[in-house]
GUTORKOL-142181 format. One record per residue (C-alpha): residue in one letter; x, y, z; residue number from 1. Coordinates in steps of 0.02 Angstrom, whole numbers, plus 32768, in hexadecimal, padded with zeros to 4 digits. Layout:
REM residues N
(A,(X,Y,Z),NUM);
...
This chain:
REM residues 395
(M,(8000,8000,8000),1);
(K,(804E,80A4,7FCA),2);
(R,(8040,8140,8035),3);
(H,(8081,81F2,8025),4);
(S,(808D,8260,80BF),5);
(L,(80B2,8316,80D2),6);
(V,(807E,839E,8148),7);
(A,(80B1,844B,8111),8);
(A,(808A,84F9,814B),9);
(L,(80A7,859A,80FC),10);
(T,(807F,864A,811E),11);
(A,(8087,86C8,80C2),12);
(G,(808B,87A2,80B6),13);
(A,(807E,887F,8052),14);
(L,(809F,89A3,7FB7),15);
(V,(80E2,8AB4,7F93),16);
(L,(814E,8C87,7EA2),17);
(A,(8431,9427,7BCD),18);
(A,(8446,94E6,7B95),19);
(C,(84B5,9562,7B2E),20);
(G,(84D5,9625,7B1B),21);
(G,(8541,96B5,7AC8),22);
(D,(856D,977A,7ACD),23);
(D,(859C,9817,7A56),24);
(D,(85BF,98DB,7A55),25);
(D,(8558,9972,7A9D),26);
(V,(84CC,9962,7A1F),27);
(A,(84C1,98AC,7A47),28);
(D,(84BD,98D0,7B03),29);
(S,(840C,9912,7AFA),30);
(V,(83DD,987E,7A93),31);
(V,(8430,980D,7B0E),32);
(D,(83D5,9864,7B9D),33);
(E,(8330,9851,7B41),34);
(V,(8358,979D,7B1A),35);
(D,(8390,977C,7BCC),36);
(E,(82E5,97A7,7C12),37);
(P,(8286,972A,7BA8),38);
(A,(8312,96AF,7BC9),39);
(D,(82F4,96C5,7C83),40);
(D,(823A,96B3,7C63),41);
(T,(8255,9614,7C01),42);
(E,(82B5,95C4,7C8E),43);
(E,(8222,95D0,7D03),44);
(P,(81AB,956F,7C96),45);
(A,(8236,94F4,7C72),46);
(E,(8250,94D8,7D2D),47);
(E,(8199,94D6,7D5B),48);
(P,(816A,9448,7CE8),49);
(A,(8205,93EE,7D26),50);
(D,(81C6,9405,7DD6),51);
(D,(8119,93D0,7D9F),52);
(M,(815E,9333,7D4E),53);
(E,(81A4,92F9,7DF4),54);
(E,(80FA,92FC,7E45),55);
(P,(80AF,9279,7DD1),56);
(A,(814D,9215,7DEB),57);
(E,(812B,921B,7EA5),58);
(D,(8076,91F5,7E82),59);
(M,(80AA,915B,7E1F),60);
(E,(80F8,9110,7EBB),61);
(E,(8054,9113,7F17),62);
(P,(7FFE,909A,7EA0),63);
(A,(8099,902D,7EAC),64);
(E,(8080,9028,7F68),65);
(D,(7FC8,9009,7F4A),66);
(M,(7FF4,8F72,7EDE),67);
(E,(8037,8F18,7F77),68);
(E,(7F8E,8F19,7FCD),69);
(P,(7F38,8EA6,7F4F),70);
(A,(7FD1,8E34,7F5A),71);
(E,(7FB5,8E27,8015),72);
(D,(7EFD,8E09,7FF4),73);
(M,(7F2B,8D77,7F82),74);
(E,(7F74,8D1A,8016),75);
(E,(7ECC,8D11,806F),76);
(P,(7E79,8C9A,7FF0),77);
(A,(7F15,8C2D,7FF6),78);
(D,(7F00,8C20,80B4),79);
(D,(7E48,8BFB,809B),80);
(M,(7E71,8B6C,8026),81);
(E,(7ECE,8B10,80B0),82);
(E,(7E3A,8B08,8127),83);
(P,(7DC8,8A9A,80BB),84);
(A,(7E5A,8A24,8097),85);
(E,(7E77,8A0D,8152),86);
(D,(7DBD,89F7,8171),87);
(D,(7DAF,8975,80E6),88);
(M,(7E38,890A,8133),89);
(A,(7DF3,8919,81E3),90);
(V,(7DDE,8867,8225),91);
(P,(7D49,8843,8297),92);
(E,(7D7D,881F,834A),93);
(D,(7D30,8771,8349),94);
(W,(7D96,8738,82B2),95);
(P,(7E31,86CF,82D9),96);
(E,(7EDC,871A,82B5),97);
(T,(7F0D,8683,824A),98);
(L,(7EAD,8602,81E6),99);
(V,(7EED,8556,81B2),100);
(F,(7EC1,851B,8103),101);
(T,(7ECD,845E,80F1),102);
(L,(7ED4,840D,8046),103);
(T,(7EAF,835C,800E),104);
(P,(7F4F,8303,7FD4),105);
(S,(7F0A,82C8,7F2D),106);
(Q,(7FB4,82E3,7EDC),107);
(E,(806B,82F1,7F11),108);
(A,(8068,8354,7FB3),109);
(G,(8104,83B9,7F87),110);
(G,(80B8,83FD,7EE8),111);
(L,(8014,841A,7F44),112);
(I,(8067,848A,7FC5),113);
(E,(80C7,84EC,7F40),114);
(T,(8024,8514,7EE9),115);
(A,(7FC5,8534,7F8A),116);
(E,(8041,85B8,7FC7),117);
(P,(800A,8643,7F4E),118);
(L,(7F55,860F,7F67),119);
(A,(7F69,8628,8023),120);
(V,(7FB2,86D5,8002),121);
(M,(7F1A,8700,7F97),122);
(L,(7EA8,86CD,8026),123);
(E,(7F0D,8735,80A1),124);
(E,(7EFE,87CF,8032),125);
(R,(7E41,87BE,8028),126);
(L,(7E1F,878E,80DD),127);
(G,(7E9F,87F8,8139),128);
(V,(7ED6,8765,81A6),129);
(G,(7F65,86EA,8196),130);
(V,(7F49,8646,813B),131);
(D,(7FB6,85AC,8153),132);
(A,(7FAD,8512,80E2),133);
(L,(7FAA,8460,8124),134);
(V,(7FB4,83BF,80BE),135);
(P,(7F93,8322,8127),136);
(G,(7FDA,827A,80F7),137);
(D,(7F33,8234,80BA),138);
(Y,(7E7E,825E,8097),139);
(A,(7E45,8234,8148),140);
(G,(7EC1,82B2,8190),141);
(V,(7E61,8341,813F),142);
(I,(7DC1,8313,819C),143);
(V,(7E21,82FB,823F),144);
(A,(7E6C,83A9,822C),145);
(L,(7DBF,83F5,8216),146);
(Q,(7D73,8390,82A2),147);
(S,(7DFD,83B8,831F),148);
(G,(7E03,8471,82F9),149);
(Q,(7EB2,8466,82AD),150);
(A,(7E6B,84AB,8209),151);
(Q,(7DDE,8524,81E2),152);
(I,(7DDC,8519,8123),153);
(A,(7DE5,847A,80BA),154);
(G,(7DFB,846D,7FFF),155);
(G,(7DFC,83E5,7F7B),156);
(L,(7D85,837C,7FE5),157);
(G,(7D48,82E6,7F83),158);
(P,(7C8D,82C0,7F8A),159);
(A,(7CA1,8244,8019),160);
(Q,(7D0B,82C3,8077),161);
(M,(7C88,8349,805D),162);
(V,(7C09,82D5,80B0),163);
(Q,(7C82,82AE,813E),164);
(A,(7CAD,8365,8154),165);
(A,(7BF5,8390,816A),166);
(D,(7BBA,82F7,81CA),167);
(T,(7C54,82D1,8234),168);
(A,(7CB2,8376,8247),169);
(G,(7C1B,83EA,8249),170);
(A,(7C60,8451,81B8),171);
(D,(7BFD,84BC,813F),172);
(L,(7C0B,848D,8087),173);
(I,(7C24,8531,8029),174);
(L,(7C5D,8510,7F76),175);
(Q,(7C61,8487,7EF3),176);
(A,(7CE1,8475,7E68),177);
(V,(7CB5,8486,7DB0),178);
(R,(7D15,842B,7D27),179);
(F,(7CF1,842E,7C6F),180);
(G,(7C54,8491,7C96),181);
(S,(7C0D,840C,7D0A),182);
(S,(7BFF,83F4,7DC7),183);
(Q,(7C03,8337,7DAF),184);
(Y,(7C8E,82BF,7D7E),185);
(V,(7CB0,8204,7D71),186);
(T,(7D26,817A,7DA3),187);
(Q,(7D89,8142,7D0B),188);
(W,(7DC7,808F,7CF8),189);
(M,(7E74,807D,7CAA),190);
(T,(7EE4,7FF0,7C70),191);
(N,(7F89,7FC8,7C1C),192);
(N,(7F3A,7F2B,7BD4),193);
(P,(7EB5,7F65,7B58),194);
(D,(7E9F,7EB6,7B0F),195);
(E,(7E50,7E82,7BB4),196);
(F,(7DDE,7F18,7BCF),197);
(C,(7DB3,7F5F,7B23),198);
(A,(7D2F,7F22,7AAC),199);
(P,(7D73,7EF7,79FE),200);
(D,(7D93,7F89,7989),201);
(T,(7D6A,800E,7A0B),202);
(L,(7E1C,8046,7A34),203);
(V,(7E33,80FB,79FA),204);
(E,(7EB6,8183,7A0F),205);
(V,(7E7F,8237,7A29),206);
(T,(7EFF,82C1,7A0A),207);
(D,(7EF2,8364,7A6B),208);
(E,(7EF1,83F2,79EC),209);
(E,(7F4D,846B,7A60),210);
(D,(7FE3,8406,7A9C),211);
(G,(7FDE,8369,7A30),212);
(T,(7FC8,82F5,7AC5),213);
(I,(7F81,824B,7A95),214);
(M,(7EFC,81FA,7B05),215);
(T,(7EBF,8149,7AE5),216);
(F,(7E0E,8109,7B09),217);
(C,(7DA1,8075,7AE3),218);
(N,(7CEE,8037,7AFA),219);
(G,(7CAD,80E0,7ABE),220);
(V,(7CF0,8148,7B4E),221);
(D,(7D3A,81C1,7AD0),222);
(Q,(7C88,81EF,7A9A),223);
(A,(7C53,821F,7B4B),224);
(T,(7C41,82D9,7B66),225);
(D,(7BF3,82E6,7C12),226);
(A,(7BF2,8285,7CB6),227);
(T,(7B3E,8256,7C95),228);
(D,(7B7B,81EA,7C03),229);
(G,(7BB9,816B,7C83),230);
(P,(7BBC,80DE,7CAF),231);
(I,(7C22,8097,7C1F),232);
(G,(7C7E,7FF1,7C10),233);
(T,(7C31,7F9E,7CA9),234);
(E,(7C28,7EF8,7C4C),235);
(F,(7CE5,7EEA,7C5D),236);
(I,(7CEC,7F03,7D19),237);
(P,(7CDF,7E46,7D3E),238);
(N,(7D85,7E32,7CDF),239);
(I,(7DDB,7E8E,7D6E),240);
(A,(7DD1,7DF5,7DDF),241);
(G,(7E80,7DB6,7E04),242);
(K,(7ED5,7E57,7DCA),243);
(T,(7F3F,7ED6,7E27),244);
(V,(7EDA,7F76,7E32),245);
(S,(7F1B,8025,7E57),246);
(F,(7EA8,808D,7EC4),247);
(V,(7EC6,813E,7F03),248);
(D,(7E9D,8141,7FBD),249);
(Q,(7E1F,80E7,802C),250);
(G,(7DC9,818E,804B),251);
(S,(7DBE,81BE,7F93),252);
(T,(7D11,81B6,7F46),253);
(S,(7D43,81A1,7E90),254);
(G,(7DE8,8150,7EBD),255);
(Y,(7DA2,80C4,7F29),256);
(L,(7CED,80CB,7F69),257);
(I,(7C95,80D5,7EC0),258);
(P,(7D02,8051,7E6B),259);
(A,(7CF8,7FDF,7F05),260);
(L,(7C3B,7FE5,7EFB),261);
(A,(7C42,7FC2,7E3F),262);
(L,(7CB0,7F2A,7E5F),263);
(I,(7C36,7EE6,7EE1),264);
(Q,(7BA1,7F02,7E6E),265);
(N,(7BFA,7EA0,7DE6),266);
(G,(7C2A,7E0C,7E53),267);
(V,(7CDC,7E3D,7E7F),268);
(D,(7D0A,7E4D,7F37),269);
(P,(7D7F,7EE4,7F48),270);
(L,(7DCF,7E95,7FE1),271);
(E,(7DE0,7DE0,7FAC),272);
(D,(7DDA,7DD2,7EEE),273);
(I,(7E5E,7E52,7EBE),274);
(T,(7F06,7E94,7EF9),275);
(G,(7EE8,7F4A,7F22),276);
(I,(7F6E,7FCE,7F35),277);
(F,(7F56,8084,7F6A),278);
(A,(7FBE,80FE,7F06),279);
(G,(7F98,8195,7F73),280);
(G,(7F5B,820A,7EE9),281);
(H,(7F02,820A,7E41),282);
(P,(7F9D,822E,7DD7),283);
(Q,(7FFB,81AA,7E3A),284);
(S,(7F75,812A,7E11),285);
(V,(7F8B,8152,7D58),286);
(Q,(8047,8141,7D6F),287);
(A,(8032,8096,7DBF),288);
(I,(7FDA,8058,7D21),289);
(Y,(8060,80A5,7CB2),290);
(D,(80EC,8057,7D19),291);
(G,(809A,7FAC,7D19),292);
(D,(8080,7FA5,7DD5),293);
(A,(7FC8,7F7F,7DB4),294);
(E,(7F68,7F40,7D1D),295);
(V,(7ECA,7FA2,7D43),296);
(G,(7EB2,8046,7D9D),297);
(V,(7E39,80D2,7DC4),298);
(S,(7E3E,8190,7DD0),299);
(F,(7DD1,8225,7DAA),300);
(N,(7DBE,8252,7CF2),301);
(D,(7E39,8277,7CA3),302);
(A,(7EC7,8271,7D21),303);
(R,(7F3F,823C,7C97),304);
(G,(7F4F,82F4,7C67),305);
(G,(7FB0,831B,7D05),306);
(V,(802B,8290,7CE4),307);
(A,(8040,82B9,7C2A),308);
(E,(80A2,8356,7C5A),309);
(T,(8134,82E7,7C8E),310);
(V,(810B,8241,7C38),311);
(S,(80E1,826F,7B86),312);
(D,(809F,81C5,7B4E),313);
(V,(8035,819D,7BE6),314);
(G,(7F95,81B9,7B82),315);
(E,(7FCA,8136,7B04),316);
(Q,(8002,80B3,7B82),317);
(V,(7F74,80CA,7C00),318);
(V,(7ECC,80A8,7BAE),319);
(V,(7E27,80E5,7BF8),320);
(W,(7DA5,805D,7BDD),321);
(G,(7D16,808B,7C54),322);
(W,(7CB6,8111,7CB2),323);
(S,(7C4B,810A,7D4E),324);
(A,(7BA3,815E,7D67),325);
(P,(7BAA,821A,7D90),326);
(I,(7BF7,8252,7E36),327);
(P,(7BE4,8300,7E84),328);
(N,(7C85,8364,7E7A),329);
(D,(7CF9,8387,7F0B),330);
(G,(7CF1,842C,7F67),331);
(F,(7D1E,84A0,7FF6),332);
(A,(7CE2,84A6,80AB),333);
(V,(7CFB,8516,8143),334);
(A,(7CF2,84F0,81FD),335);
(G,(7C41,84FF,823D),336);
(D,(7C71,8565,82D7),337);
(L,(7CBD,85F7,8276),338);
(P,(7C5E,869D,827A),339);
(Q,(7BDF,86A4,81ED),340);
(D,(7C2A,8743,81A3),341);
(L,(7CD3,86EB,819A),342);
(K,(7C86,8654,8143),343);
(D,(7C37,86CB,80C5),344);
(A,(7CDD,8727,80AF),345);
(I,(7D3B,8684,808E),346);
(T,(7CBA,864E,800F),347);
(A,(7CC1,86F6,7FB7),348);
(A,(7D7F,86F2,7FB9),349);
(F,(7D87,864A,7F5F),350);
(V,(7D07,8681,7EDD),351);
(D,(7D69,8721,7EBE),352);
(I,(7E0D,86C2,7EB0),353);
(A,(7DC0,864B,7E32),354);
(S,(7D8B,86E1,7DC8),355);
(T,(7E3F,871F,7DB1),356);
(D,(7EBA,86D8,7D32),357);
(E,(7F3D,86B2,7DB7),358);
(G,(7EBE,8664,7E2D),359);
(A,(7E70,85F9,7DA4),360);
(E,(7F1D,85B9,7D76),361);
(L,(7F41,858A,7E2C),362);
(L,(7E9D,852E,7E42),363);
(D,(7EBD,84D0,7DA1),364);
(S,(7F6B,84A0,7DDD),365);
(L,(7F28,8467,7E86),366);
(Y,(7E91,83FF,7E54),367);
(E,(7E70,8426,7D9B),368);
(I,(7DDF,8496,7DD1),369);
(D,(7D91,8504,7D4A),370);
(G,(7D1A,8563,7DBD),371);
(L,(7CBB,8564,7E62),372);
(V,(7C00,8565,7E84),373);
(P,(7B95,855B,7F22),374);
(V,(7B70,84AA,7F5C),375);
(P,(7AC2,8476,7F1F),376);
(D,(7A4D,8434,7FA6),377);
(G,(7A54,8377,7FB1),378);
(S,(7AEA,836E,7F3C),379);
(Y,(7B44,82EC,7FA5),380);
(D,(7AB0,8282,7FDC),381);
(I,(7AE2,8202,7F59),382);
(I,(7B88,81EE,7FB4),383);
(R,(7B30,81CF,8059),384);
(D,(7ACC,8146,8004),385);
(L,(7B6C,8100,7FB8),386);
(E,(7BC1,80F2,8062),387);
(T,(7B28,809B,80A8),388);
(D,(7B28,801E,8018),389);
(L,(7BE2,7FFB,802C),390);
(A,(7BD1,7FE4,80E7),391);
(D,(7B46,7F65,80CB),392);
(L,(7BA2,7F08,803F),393);
(L,(7C49,7F02,809A),394);
(G,(7BFA,7ED7,8140),395);
């Protein structure tokens, strides 16, 4: 049984312009005297305007001094702008100083934490309180963290975990993931032995137009466009008896509970009739089929995409031959004892994050989430029924 364990915490933290003259003889003296008088007269007007010109010059300084007053006035709106910013970030007294955000380890925990770090920062910016990320070693650890008060926010909760969060940990279910425009998904059955699990002449390769990735299907799975098209390929489930099967985690709905029920309904005991291994994550379950550690495996659809980034031919070697019936998507929950205004703020923060390019990219990297919607009433009742059926069948 394979396990991956990691507990990691992170915190994160925050941004400011001239004159001339001449003389002559006696006859000229009288002329000079007569000229001198007007010359004296002309000096006075020349000086008076000069004096007058200085006054406007002095007057010009006054408006310059006056110009400083509006500049001082400009500072007042700048001061006013700071007050709303401080008021907006004011944290209610009954909110905790720090929140812990626990995430389901449905992939490699190291990569999960690296992606969760900027997401935690985005939450901090919108809530005004610190946010630490926690990744338990398994699915059950997420519910324990909620139940014990070690975490107040939980993300990537599979359908069974959403039920456990509400029924066992008293959490409120706030948001449901959307993928490919749907709030439902399926378990996909995979194999590296298509001769055993594919009907004749149904094996097809589908090439992604954007990146050229090749994905192989059979039994008509390639024609399915929505979760409601399932189940597909159930007639081949009895062939699983005696095989080594790669599951995800005992707490995973699509990675164990749904396929275990399908095995029982088709006459295969998931405890006695097969050799089951637990890969610890959906991509890891795909990898187990690729590596030959198991002949058959399960994951959500289509988890091969996450592996194709590093293993280019995984879509050719791992063939998807079946789908389950529709399953409600995973989601997000918050501790039930948080103040209601904080629950609302957390919900609004996630929705806002999902609406940004950076946030959408992070959610896609974490759990391949395309969007978030409120949890429909009764969405997870089918999972409650499933757990009851499994409990009865397994004794």
